[in-house]
DOTOR-669350 format. One record per residue (C-alpha): residue number from 1; x, y, z; residue in three letters. Coordinates in Angstrom, 1 decimal, always signed. Layout:
N
    nr       xx       yy       zz   rest
   NUM        X        Y        Z    ALA
...
END
This chain:
261
    nr       xx       yy       zz   rest
     1   +110.8    +93.1    +18.5    MET
     2   +114.4    +93.2    +17.1    VAL
     3   +114.9    +96.5    +15.3    ILE
     4   +115.6    +96.8    +11.6    ASP
     5   +114.7    +99.3     +8.9    ASN
     6   +111.3    +97.9     +8.6    THR
     7   +110.5    +98.3    +12.3    VAL
     8   +111.9   +101.8    +12.2    LEU
     9   +109.5   +102.9     +9.5    ASP
    10   +107.6   +106.0    +10.6    THR
    11   +104.5   +105.0     +8.6    ARG
    12   +102.3   +102.6    +10.5    VAL
    13    +99.8   +101.7     +7.8    GLU
    14   +100.2    +98.5     +5.7    LYS
    15   +102.7    +99.0     +2.9    LEU
    16   +101.7    +97.6     -0.5    THR
    17   +103.3    +97.9     -3.9    VAL
    18   +100.9    +99.0     -6.8    VAL
    19    +99.3    +95.9     -8.3    ASP
    20   +101.2    +93.8     -5.9    ASN
    21   +104.1    +93.5     -8.4    LEU
    22   +107.0    +91.4     -7.2    SER
    23   +110.2    +93.2     -6.4    VAL
    24   +113.9    +92.1     -6.0    ARG
    25   +116.4    +94.2     -4.1    LEU
    26   +120.1    +93.9     -5.1    LEU
    27   +122.4    +95.4     -2.4    VAL
    28   +125.7    +96.5     -4.1    LEU
    29   +128.7    +96.3     -1.8    VAL
    30   +131.8    +98.2     -3.0    ARG
    31   +134.9    +96.1     -3.0    LYS
    32   +137.8    +97.1     -0.7    ASN
    33   +136.1   +100.3     +0.4    PHE
    34   +137.4   +101.3     +3.8    SER
    35   +138.4   +104.4     +5.8    PHE
    36   +141.4   +102.9     +7.5    ASP
    37   +142.5   +100.4     +4.8    GLY
    38   +141.6    +97.6     +7.2    ILE
    39   +137.9    +97.2     +7.9    LYS
    40   +135.4    +97.5     +5.0    PRO
    41   +132.8   +100.2     +5.4    VAL
    42   +130.0    +97.6     +4.9    CYS
    43   +131.2    +95.8     +8.0    ASP
    44   +131.3    +98.8    +10.4    ILE
    45   +129.1    +98.3    +13.4    ASN
    46   +126.1   +100.6    +13.6    CYS
    47   +124.2   +100.0    +16.8    TYR
    48   +124.7    +96.2    +16.8    GLY
    49   +124.2    +95.7    +13.0    LYS
    50   +126.7    +96.1    +10.2    THR
    51   +126.0    +98.8     +7.6    ILE
    52   +125.4    +96.0     +5.1    LYS
    53   +122.9    +94.3     +7.4    GLU
    54   +120.9    +97.6     +7.8    TRP
    55   +120.8    +98.0     +4.0    ALA
    56   +119.6    +94.4     +3.5    VAL
    57   +116.9    +94.9     +6.2    SER
    58   +115.3    +97.6     +4.0    SER
    59   +114.1    +94.8     +1.7    ALA
    60   +111.2    +93.8     +4.0    GLY
    61   +109.2    +91.2     +2.1    GLU
    62   +111.2    +91.8     -1.2    PHE
    63   +113.6    +89.2     -2.4    ALA
    64   +117.1    +90.3     -1.7    CYS
    65   +120.7    +89.5     -2.7    LYS
    66   +124.1    +91.1     -1.9    VAL
    67   +126.5    +91.7     -4.8    LEU
    68   +130.0    +93.1     -4.9    GLU
    69   +131.1    +95.8     -7.3    TYR
    70   +134.1    +97.8     -8.2    GLY
    71   +134.3   +101.5     -9.1    LEU
    72   +135.0   +100.8    -12.8    SER
    73   +132.2    +98.2    -13.1    ASP
    74   +129.1    +98.7    -15.2    ASN
    75   +126.0    +98.4    -13.0    VAL
    76   +124.1    +96.6    -15.8    ILE
    77   +126.9    +94.0    -16.1    ASP
    78   +126.9    +93.5    -12.3    ILE
    79   +123.1    +92.9    -11.9    ILE
    80   +122.2    +91.1    -15.1    LYS
    81   +123.3    +87.6    -14.0    PRO
    82   +121.2    +88.0    -10.9    HIS
    83   +117.9    +89.2    -12.4    LEU
    84   +115.1    +86.8    -11.7    ALA
    85   +111.3    +86.6    -12.3    ASN
    86   +110.4    +89.7    -10.2    GLU
    87   +108.9    +92.4    -12.4    LYS
    88   +110.8    +95.2    -10.6    ILE
    89   +114.5    +95.2     -9.6    THR
    90   +116.1    +97.7     -7.2    ILE
    91   +119.9    +98.2     -7.2    ALA
    92   +120.8    +99.9     -3.9    LEU
    93   +124.3   +100.8     -2.8    PHE
    94   +125.3    +99.4     +0.5    CYS
    95   +126.6   +102.6     +2.1    GLU
    96   +123.0   +103.7     +2.9    THR
    97   +122.1   +102.1     +6.2    PRO
    98   +119.2   +104.5     +6.9    LEU
    99   +117.1   +103.5     +4.0    ILE
   100   +113.6   +102.3     +5.1    ARG
   101   +111.3    +99.8     +3.5    HIS
   102   +108.5   +102.3     +3.2    SER
   103   +110.8   +104.6     +1.2    THR
   104   +111.5   +101.8     -1.3    LEU
   105   +107.8   +101.1     -1.6    VAL
   106   +107.1   +104.7     -2.3    ASP
   107   +109.7   +104.8     -5.1    LEU
   108   +108.4   +101.6     -6.7    VAL
   109   +104.8   +102.8     -6.6    ASN
   110   +105.8   +106.1     -8.2    ASP
   111   +108.0   +104.3    -10.8    PHE
   112   +105.0   +102.0    -11.8    ILE
   113   +102.5   +104.9    -11.8    TYR
   114   +104.8   +106.9    -14.2    LYS
   115   +105.3   +103.8    -16.4    LYS
   116   +109.1   +104.2    -16.2    GLN
   117   +111.6   +101.6    -17.4    LYS
   118   +114.8   +102.9    -15.6    ILE
   119   +115.0   +105.4    -12.8    ARG
   120   +118.1   +106.7    -10.9    LYS
   121   +117.9   +107.9     -7.4    PHE
   122   +120.6   +109.2     -5.0    LYS
   123   +122.1   +105.9     -4.2    ARG
   124   +120.8   +103.4     -6.6    GLY
   125   +118.4   +102.5     -9.5    TYR
   126   +115.0   +101.2    -10.2    LEU
   127   +114.6    +98.9    -13.2    PHE
   128   +111.8    +97.3    -15.1    ASP
   129   +113.4    +93.8    -15.1    THR
   130   +112.5    +92.7    -18.6    GLU
   131   +113.6    +96.0    -20.0    PHE
   132   +117.0    +95.9    -18.3    VAL
   133   +117.6    +92.3    -19.4    LYS
   134   +118.0    +93.7    -22.9    GLN
   135   +120.0    +96.8    -22.0    ALA
   136   +123.8    +97.2    -22.3    GLU
   137   +124.2   +100.4    -20.3    SER
   138   +122.1   +102.7    -18.2    VAL
   139   +121.4   +106.4    -18.4    TYR
   140   +118.6   +108.1    -16.4    ALA
   141   +118.5   +111.5    -14.8    PRO
   142   +118.2   +111.6    -11.0    GLU
   143   +114.7   +112.3    -10.0    ILE
   144   +115.5   +113.4     -6.4    GLY
   145   +112.1   +112.9     -4.9    GLN
   146   +113.0   +110.3     -2.3    GLU
   147   +113.6   +110.9     +1.4    ASN
   148   +117.0   +112.6     +1.7    GLY
   149   +117.7   +111.4     +5.2    GLU
   150   +117.1   +107.8     +4.1    ASP
   151   +119.6   +108.1     +1.3    PHE
   152   +122.5   +109.6     +3.3    MET
   153   +125.6   +107.8     +2.1    ALA
   154   +128.7   +107.0     +4.2    ILE
   155   +131.7   +108.1     +2.3    THR
   156   +133.9   +109.3     +5.2    ASN
   157   +134.0   +109.4     +9.0    THR
   158   +132.0   +112.6     +9.1    ALA
   159   +129.2   +110.9     +7.1    ASP
   160   +129.4   +107.9     +9.5    LEU
   161   +128.9   +110.2    +12.6    ASN
   162   +125.9   +111.9    +11.0    ASN
   163   +124.3   +108.5    +10.2    VAL
   164   +125.0   +107.2    +13.7    LEU
   165   +123.2   +110.2    +15.2    GLN
   166   +120.2   +109.7    +13.1    ILE
   167   +120.1   +106.0    +13.8    MET
   168   +120.3   +106.6    +17.5    LYS
   169   +117.4   +109.1    +17.3    ARG
   170   +115.3   +106.5    +15.5    ARG
   171   +116.1   +103.7    +17.9    ILE
   172   +115.3   +105.9    +21.0    MET
   173   +112.1   +107.2    +19.4    SER
   174   +111.0   +103.7    +18.7    TYR
   175   +111.4   +102.5    +22.3    HIS
   176   +109.9   +105.7    +23.8    ILE
   177   +106.9   +105.3    +21.6    SER
   178   +106.5   +101.8    +22.9    ASN
   179   +106.3   +103.0    +26.5    GLY
   180   +110.0   +102.9    +27.6    VAL
   181   +111.1   +105.8    +29.8    GLN
   182   +114.6   +107.0    +28.8    ILE
   183   +115.7   +109.8    +31.1    VAL
   184   +118.7   +111.0    +29.1    ASP
   185   +118.8   +110.0    +25.4    ILE
   186   +122.3   +111.5    +24.9    ASN
   187   +124.0   +109.3    +27.5    SER
   188   +122.1   +106.1    +26.7    THR
   189   +123.3   +103.5    +24.2    TYR
   190   +120.9   +100.8    +23.0    ILE
   191   +121.7    +98.4    +20.2    GLU
   192   +119.3    +97.1    +17.5    ALA
   193   +118.7    +93.6    +18.9    GLU
   194   +117.8    +94.8    +22.3    VAL
   195   +114.1    +94.2    +23.2    GLU
   196   +112.5    +96.4    +25.9    LEU
   197   +109.0    +96.0    +27.2    GLN
   198   +106.8    +99.0    +28.1    ALA
   199   +107.4   +100.4    +31.6    GLY
   200   +111.1    +99.9    +31.6    VAL
   201   +112.9   +103.0    +33.1    ILE
   202   +116.4   +103.8    +32.0    ILE
   203   +118.4   +106.4    +33.8    TYR
   204   +121.5   +108.1    +32.3    PRO
   205   +124.8   +106.3    +31.3    ASN
   206   +123.3   +102.9    +30.6    ASN
   207   +124.7   +100.7    +27.8    ASN
   208   +122.4    +97.9    +26.6    ILE
   209   +124.1    +95.6    +24.0    LEU
   210   +123.6    +92.5    +21.9    GLY
   211   +120.6    +90.2    +22.3    LYS
   212   +119.3    +91.6    +25.6    THR
   213   +115.6    +91.3    +26.6    PHE
   214   +114.3    +93.5    +29.5    ILE
   215   +110.8    +92.8    +30.9    GLU
   216   +108.3    +95.4    +32.1    LYS
   217   +108.9    +97.3    +35.3    GLY
   218   +112.7    +97.0    +35.3    VAL
   219   +114.6   +100.0    +36.6    VAL
   220   +118.1   +100.7    +35.3    LEU
   221   +119.8   +103.2    +37.5    TYR
   222   +122.9   +104.9    +36.1    PRO
   223   +126.0   +103.2    +34.9    ASN
   224   +124.9    +99.7    +34.0    ASN
   225   +126.4    +97.7    +31.2    VAL
   226   +124.1    +94.8    +30.0    ILE
   227   +125.0    +92.5    +27.2    LYS
   228   +123.2    +89.4    +25.8    ASP
   229   +121.2    +89.0    +28.9    SER
   230   +117.6    +88.5    +30.2    TYR
   231   +116.4    +90.9    +32.9    ILE
   232   +113.1    +89.7    +34.4    CYS
   233   +110.2    +91.8    +35.5    GLU
   234   +110.7    +94.5    +38.2    LYS
   235   +114.4    +93.8    +38.7    ALA
   236   +116.5    +96.8    +39.8    VAL
   237   +120.1    +97.3    +38.5    LEU
   238   +122.3    +99.9    +40.1    LYS
   239   +125.5   +100.3    +38.1    GLY
   240   +126.2    +96.6    +37.5    ALA
   241   +127.9    +94.7    +34.7    PHE
   242   +125.7    +91.9    +33.3    ILE
   243   +126.8    +89.6    +30.5    GLU
   244   +125.2    +86.4    +29.1    SER
   245   +123.2    +86.1    +32.3    ALA
   246   +119.6    +86.0    +33.6    LYS
   247   +118.5    +88.4    +36.4    VAL
   248   +115.5    +87.1    +38.3    GLN
   249   +112.3    +89.0    +38.8    ALA
   250   +112.5    +91.7    +41.6    LYS
   251   +116.2    +91.1    +42.1    ALA
   252   +118.2    +94.1    +43.2    VAL
   253   +121.8    +94.2    +41.8    ILE
   254   +124.0    +96.6    +43.7    GLU
   255   +126.7    +98.9    +42.3    PRO
   256   +129.9    +97.3    +40.9    PHE
   257   +128.4    +93.8    +40.8    THR
   258   +129.4    +91.5    +38.0    LYS
   259   +126.9    +88.9    +36.9    VAL
   260   +128.3    +86.5    +34.3    MET
   261   +128.1    +82.7    +33.5    PRO
END
């Protein structure tokens, strides 16, 4: 299972929106926003996905579209051309890669229950679509009932480091809950598109990157780097470098070995 913000939801029950109303998510990406003047914040890598990709993944089954905006832009003017037939529209600022689908569902359910037309939360808005089609500006007090961790915004490098720590904790917890044994979480790096079967044992100082799939019973002793590879059942890796390769079942890869195409 490739990890996104739907997979990382802590709630396991089926998520539904009140009355099954249709919802559209508009992800707002700030133009030319960067820390170093070179790479946009929305394109920063966060465990194998960009910040923008994490925000988009919170849509789940909702319709979703990415829009650019500037600091001086009116939110209503940005979203109006992209309103469709969905009854509820969410405008979410991109710099919130921790937002989970269940959090958006909770907000929508509460919005509908309270019969609101516009609602502001920490990093975005909820709109009744037909109401906002007629609006020229938006004013709504911030309710502040949503999950604060989910809405952590990245505005500087300190924020980015905090978000990365939380994302790592979520990814590790996901794999551990699925039967993967991770000896030292702090020294282990696992990206979002990595798939691990139950029974995999990971010792310290392992880096597992890209679209890697590791079958059950595999043992990763310290200091492996594995990228875009397939590791078959009960293989043992001892400090190897594996890239774009397949390691056969029960194979033993010795230290300092490179396996590449």
